Structure formats: structure tokens, C-alpha cells
C-alpha positions in Angstrom: 272.9 -175.2 -25.6 276.5 -176.6 -25.0 279.5 -174.5 -24.7 280.5 -172.5 -27.8 283.8 -173.0 -29.6 286.7 -171.2 -28.1 288.0 -168.2 -30.2 291.2 -166.4 -29.7 291.3 -162.7 -30.8 294.9 -161.2 -30.5 294.6 -157.6 -29.9 297.1 -155.5 -32.0 297.3 -152.9 -29.2 300.5 -154.7 -28.2 301.8 -155.4 -31.7 304.9 -153.9 -33.1 303.5 -151.4 -35.6 306.6 -151.3 -37.7 305.9 -154.9 -38.5 302.0 -154.9 -38.2 301.2 -156.7 -41.4 303.8 -159.5 -40.7 302.6 -159.9 -37.1 299.0 -160.3 -38.2 300.0 -162.9 -40.7 302.0 -164.6 -37.9 298.9 -164.6 -35.7 296.8 -166.1 -38.5 299.4 -168.8 -39.3 299.5 -169.7 -35.5 295.7 -170.3 -35.4 294.2 -167.0 -34.3 290.5 -166.9 -35.0 289.9 -163.1 -35.1 292.1 -160.0 -35.0 291.0 -157.5 -32.3 291.4 -153.8 -33.0 291.1 -151.3 -29.9 290.0 -147.8 -31.1 290.4 -145.2 -28.4 289.5 -141.5 -28.8 291.4 -140.0 -25.8 288.1 -138.8 -24.4 286.1 -141.8 -23.3 289.3 -143.5 -22.3 292.7 -141.8 -21.8 294.7 -143.3 -24.5 294.5 -142.4 -28.2 294.9 -145.2 -30.8 293.9 -146.2 -34.3 291.3 -145.2 -36.7 289.7 -146.6 -40.0 293.0 -146.4 -41.8 294.5 -149.1 -39.5 291.5 -151.2 -40.0 291.9 -151.0 -43.7 295.6 -152.0 -43.3 294.6 -155.0 -41.2 292.0 -156.0 -43.8 294.7 -156.1 -46.4 296.9 -158.1 -44.2 294.5 -161.1 -43.3 291.4 -162.9 -44.1 290.5 -163.3 -40.5 287.4 -161.5 -39.1 288.4 -158.0 -37.7 286.8 -157.5 -34.2 286.8 -153.6 -33.9 286.1 -152.3 -30.4 285.0 -148.6 -30.4 286.0 -147.2 -27.0 284.9 -143.8 -28.2 282.3 -141.1 -27.3 279.5 -140.8 -30.0 280.4 -144.0 -31.9 277.3 -143.6 -34.0 279.1 -141.2 -36.4 282.0 -143.6 -36.9 280.3 -146.8 -37.7 280.1 -146.3 -41.5 283.8 -145.5 -41.8 284.9 -148.5 -39.9 282.5 -150.8 -41.8 283.8 -149.5 -45.0 287.3 -150.0 -43.9 286.7 -153.8 -43.4 285.5 -154.4 -39.9 283.6 -157.7 -39.4 282.4 -156.9 -36.0 281.8 -153.5 -34.4 281.4 -153.3 -30.7 280.2 -150.2 -28.8 280.0 -149.3 -25.2 276.7 -149.1 -23.3 278.2 -146.1 -21.5 278.6 -144.0 -24.7 275.4 -144.9 -26.6 272.4 -142.7 -26.3 270.2 -145.2 -28.2 271.9 -148.6 -27.9 269.3 -150.6 -29.7 269.2 -148.3 -32.7 273.1 -148.2 -32.9 273.1 -152.0 -32.9 270.5 -152.2 -35.6 272.6 -149.7 -37.6 275.8 -151.9 -37.2 273.8 -154.9 -38.6 272.4 -152.8 -41.5 276.1 -151.9 -42.4 276.8 -155.7 -42.8 278.8 -156.1 -39.6 278.1 -158.2 -36.5 276.9 -156.0 -33.6 278.6 -156.0 -30.3 277.9 -154.4 -27.0 280.3 -153.9 -24.1 280.4 -152.6 -20.6 283.1 -151.4 -18.3 284.0 -153.1 -15.0 282.0 -150.6 -13.0 278.9 -151.0 -15.1 276.3 -153.6 -13.9 275.1 -156.2 -16.2 271.5 -154.9 -15.8 272.6 -151.9 -18.0 273.0 -154.0 -21.2 270.1 -156.5 -20.4 267.3 -154.5 -22.3 269.5 -154.6 -25.5 270.8 -158.2 -25.7 268.3 -159.3 -28.3 270.0 -156.9 -30.7 273.5 -158.3 -30.1 275.7 -160.9 -31.9 278.4 -160.4 -29.4 278.6 -159.1 -25.7 282.0 -158.0 -24.3 282.9 -157.9 -20.6 286.0 -155.7 -19.8 288.2 -157.2 -17.1 290.5 -154.2 -16.8 289.9 -150.6 -16.9 289.8 -149.7 -20.7 292.6 -147.7 -22.2 295.9 -149.6 -21.9 297.3 -153.2 -22.4 299.3 -155.1 -19.8 296.9 -154.4 -17.0 296.2 -157.1 -14.2 293.0 -159.2 -14.7 290.2 -158.3 -12.2 289.0 -161.7 -10.9 286.0 -160.0 -9.3 284.6 -159.7 -12.9 284.0 -163.5 -13.0 280.4 -163.4 -11.6 279.6 -160.7 -14.1 280.7 -162.9 -16.9 278.5 -165.7 -15.6 275.6 -163.4 -15.2 275.9 -162.1 -18.6 276.1 -165.6 -20.1 272.9 -166.5 -18.3 271.2 -163.6 -19.9 272.5 -164.2 -23.3 271.3 -167.8 -23.0 267.9 -166.4 -22.5 267.8 -163.5 -25.0 270.4 -164.2 -27.6 271.6 -167.8 -27.3 273.6 -167.6 -30.5 275.6 -164.6 -29.3 279.4 -164.9 -28.5 280.5 -163.8 -25.1 283.9 -162.0 -25.3 286.3 -161.1 -22.5 289.1 -158.4 -22.8 291.7 -157.6 -20.2 294.6 -159.3 -18.5 293.9 -162.7 -20.1 296.8 -165.3 -20.0 297.3 -168.9 -19.7 296.7 -168.5 -16.0 293.5 -166.4 -16.1 291.7 -167.8 -19.1 290.5 -171.1 -17.7 288.3 -169.4 -15.0 286.9 -167.0 -17.7 286.1 -169.9 -19.9 284.4 -171.7 -17.0 282.3 -168.6 -16.3 280.9 -168.9 -19.8 283.0 -166.7 -22.2 284.0 -168.2 -25.5 286.0 -165.3 -27.2 289.2 -164.2 -25.5 291.1 -161.0 -26.3 294.8 -161.1 -25.5 297.3 -158.4 -26.3 300.6 -158.7 -24.3 300.2 -162.5 -23.7 300.5 -163.0 -27.5 302.5 -160.1 -28.9 304.9 -159.8 -25.9 305.3 -163.5 -25.2 309.0 -164.2 -24.6 309.0 -167.1 -27.1 307.0 -165.2 -29.7 303.5 -164.9 -31.1 303.1 -168.5 -32.0 304.0 -169.7 -28.5 301.7 -167.2 -27.0 298.8 -168.4 -28.9 299.8 -172.0 -28.3 299.7 -171.4 -24.6 296.3 -169.8 -24.8 295.0 -172.6 -26.9 296.2 -175.0 -24.3 294.3 -173.0 -21.6 291.1 -173.1 -23.7 291.3 -176.8 -24.1 291.5 -177.3 -20.2 
């Protein structure tokens, strides 16, 4: 199977929330493929961010898929609320799921694509038994919790290893990377086998604006 199409998923973690709807619309007009929503509970990760209400607001602002990343303890109890709010993809952490296979099946039953992610310190082997249940796998290339962190290049072998496992067990699944992605770091991640790229600061904090940030990432995707 050849390389999958490159998809850009701006993360609203770095958006101006006083202008959230307008900035999401600007992302869509500039060619974003998905909108990424980072949900943090203040327990599994130190930050505390958005809930279903924000996902519902995003859903009213765009027709793009909403890629909802649940960095939370006990995600099972939140799946229905986020699906009802308009999530297209629900991604949970292997570190917080007691029964990952069952959780992923539940996400699909709610009508969403099912994603599974792992933190930088978690080996690929932890997710390997569950990849046949996923539509998306996500590698964190920073410690989850805050935007504007530096990309961890030591995660590149993990990305390549996960791509190889997906090709065996779930060849149709997307491989997403989140953390420190920019025009400089994206090409190496793409070469390692990822095809979905989450970017927060490099889009919403780009000095020339959202459109310029996305254009730079598109150029990086194209090689």
C-alpha cells in the first residue's frame, strides 16, 4: 500500500477563543482537513481544557471532521457526550483504558472513528494487541498537556514502528502525530510513515496568520 494522503489537523488549543468560530472558518478556508480538539482533565495531564460544549460549538462552526483527543482518566464515561456533541473521531490513551478493545468498539458503535494513542514514554508494544480495532493511531511527540513544546526527534523510530504494525493489522488506519510539528519537523515525521499532522502554535501563532501557517505545512507535506 502506498503512502496515505497528507492531512492537516490544526489544534484549537492555540486558538484565540474570543474568535474561535472565525478562526476555525479561517482554517477551513485555508485548506485544513480536520479540526483537532484537545480535551484535558487536569488529572491525566496537568492542564484543564475543553469539554463537549466546545466540541458542539466547533461543530456549528465547520463541516470539517472534528478530531477529539481525550487526554483524560476513565474516558469510557465521556464517549457518548462527545459523540453527541459532534465528534467525528474519538481518540483515547492506552495509559487510561482498562479495556482498550471494548472502548474502541464502543466508539465505533457511537458512529465515530476510533483512535488509540500513546505517550512518549509508552512503548509501541502496549498498543499492538488493539490495532485491529483502530481507525487511527496517534503518537505523541511531546509530553501531553501544553502547546508550544519542542518536538522530540527520538520519537521518529516509534512512528516508523507503529506504521509497520498498522500496515500488518489495520492497513486502512491513519497514523497521526501530535507535538511540536512545524515546517521544519514535519518532513521527517512524514518520512517515518505518519499521514495526519496536528499543529497548534505553527498554525494559530504563525506571525503571518493562519493561512500562512497552513500553507507552510502543506509545502512541508509536499516535500
